[in-house]
C-alpha positions as CSV (number, residue, x, y, z in Angstrom):
1,M,58.7,133.5,-83.9
2,V,58.8,133.1,-87.7
3,E,61.5,130.3,-87.0
4,R,58.8,128.3,-84.9
5,H,56.3,128.9,-87.5
6,L,58.5,127.6,-90.2
7,E,59.4,124.5,-87.7
8,S,55.7,124.0,-87.3
9,I,54.9,123.9,-91.0
10,R,57.8,121.4,-91.7
11,D,56.5,119.2,-88.8
12,R,53.1,119.0,-90.3
13,E,54.5,118.5,-93.6
14,Q,56.7,115.6,-92.3
15,A,53.7,114.1,-90.7
16,A,51.5,114.3,-93.9
17,R,54.4,112.7,-96.0
18,E,54.5,109.8,-93.0
19,R,50.6,109.5,-93.4
20,L,50.6,109.4,-97.3
21,S,53.5,106.7,-97.2
22,A,51.2,104.8,-94.6
23,A,48.3,105.1,-96.7
24,E,50.3,104.1,-100.1
25,R,51.7,100.9,-98.2
26,E,48.3,100.2,-97.1
27,A,47.0,100.7,-100.4
28,E,49.4,98.2,-101.9
29,R,48.9,95.7,-99.0
30,I,44.7,95.8,-100.0
31,A,45.6,95.6,-103.6
32,E,47.7,92.4,-102.9
33,E,45.2,90.7,-100.8
34,A,42.6,91.5,-103.7
35,R,44.9,90.3,-106.3
36,A,45.5,87.0,-104.1
37,S,42.0,86.8,-103.4
38,G,41.1,86.9,-106.9
39,E,43.7,84.4,-108.0
40,R,42.1,81.8,-105.4
41,L,38.7,82.7,-106.9
42,L,39.5,82.1,-110.1
43,E,41.6,78.8,-109.5
44,E,38.4,77.6,-107.5
45,A,36.2,78.2,-110.6
46,R,38.7,76.4,-112.6
47,A,38.9,73.3,-110.6
48,R,34.7,73.7,-110.3
49,G,34.6,74.0,-114.2
50,E,37.1,71.2,-114.6
51,E,35.0,68.7,-112.4
52,R,32.0,69.8,-114.0
53,R,33.5,68.9,-117.6
54,H,34.4,65.6,-116.0
55,E,31.2,64.9,-114.6
56,L,29.3,65.9,-118.2
57,T,31.9,63.7,-120.1
58,S,31.7,60.8,-117.8
59,A,27.8,61.3,-118.3
60,A,27.9,61.3,-122.0
61,R,30.2,58.6,-122.4
62,E,27.8,56.5,-120.1
63,E,24.5,57.6,-122.0
64,A,26.7,56.9,-125.4
65,G,27.5,53.2,-123.8
66,E,23.8,52.6,-122.8
67,S,22.8,53.6,-126.8
68,I,25.2,51.4,-128.3
69,R,24.2,48.5,-126.0
70,A,20.7,49.1,-126.8
71,L,21.6,49.2,-130.6
72,R,23.5,46.1,-130.4
73,E,20.4,44.4,-128.9
74,Q,18.0,45.8,-131.6
75,S,20.8,44.6,-134.3
76,G,21.2,41.2,-132.7
77,A,17.3,40.9,-132.7
78,Q,17.3,41.8,-136.3
79,I,20.1,39.5,-137.3
80,D,18.2,36.6,-135.6
81,A,15.1,37.2,-137.3
82,M,17.0,37.6,-140.7
83,A,18.8,34.3,-140.2
84,E,15.6,32.4,-139.2
85,A,13.9,33.7,-142.5
86,A,16.8,32.8,-144.5
87,S,16.9,29.5,-142.8
88,G,13.2,29.2,-143.8
89,R,14.2,30.2,-147.2
90,R,17.1,27.8,-147.6
91,E,14.8,24.9,-146.4
92,R,12.0,25.7,-149.0
93,A,14.9,26.0,-151.9
94,I,16.0,22.5,-150.7
95,E,12.5,21.2,-151.0
96,L,11.9,22.9,-154.5
97,I,15.1,21.3,-155.6
98,M,14.4,18.1,-154.2
99,Q,10.7,18.1,-155.7
100,S,12.2,19.3,-159.0
101,F,14.8,16.1,-159.3
102,A,12.2,13.8,-157.8
103,G,9.6,15.0,-160.5
104,S,12.3,14.0,-163.5
105,G,13.8,10.8,-163.9
106,P,16.7,9.9,-166.1
107,G,16.2,11.3,-169.7
108,E,12.9,13.1,-168.9
109,P,12.8,16.8,-169.3
110,R,12.5,19.0,-166.4
111,E,9.9,21.6,-166.5
112,G,11.4,25.0,-166.1
């Protein structure tokens, strides 16, 4: 009777060890799945972040290009206006020089 009782205890101990081993394997499997899922999520987040960075960089470059074009147009208009003003002043200077020479003959003092 004691033998049977000891054998029953041993059988229950063996069954408990087997359940514990199965639970450990299941826990390892679940942990591995969670790790793999986490890695996939992390890689997806990295990819989305890289895509967003690229979009923002492209948008910033485009905006900078538009600003540069606008500044070039504005500068061009200012340069044209300054060239026109300089041309007018040059013509006036030529007129004044010609008047100065026209008003004084050879040997006549120029007014200064």
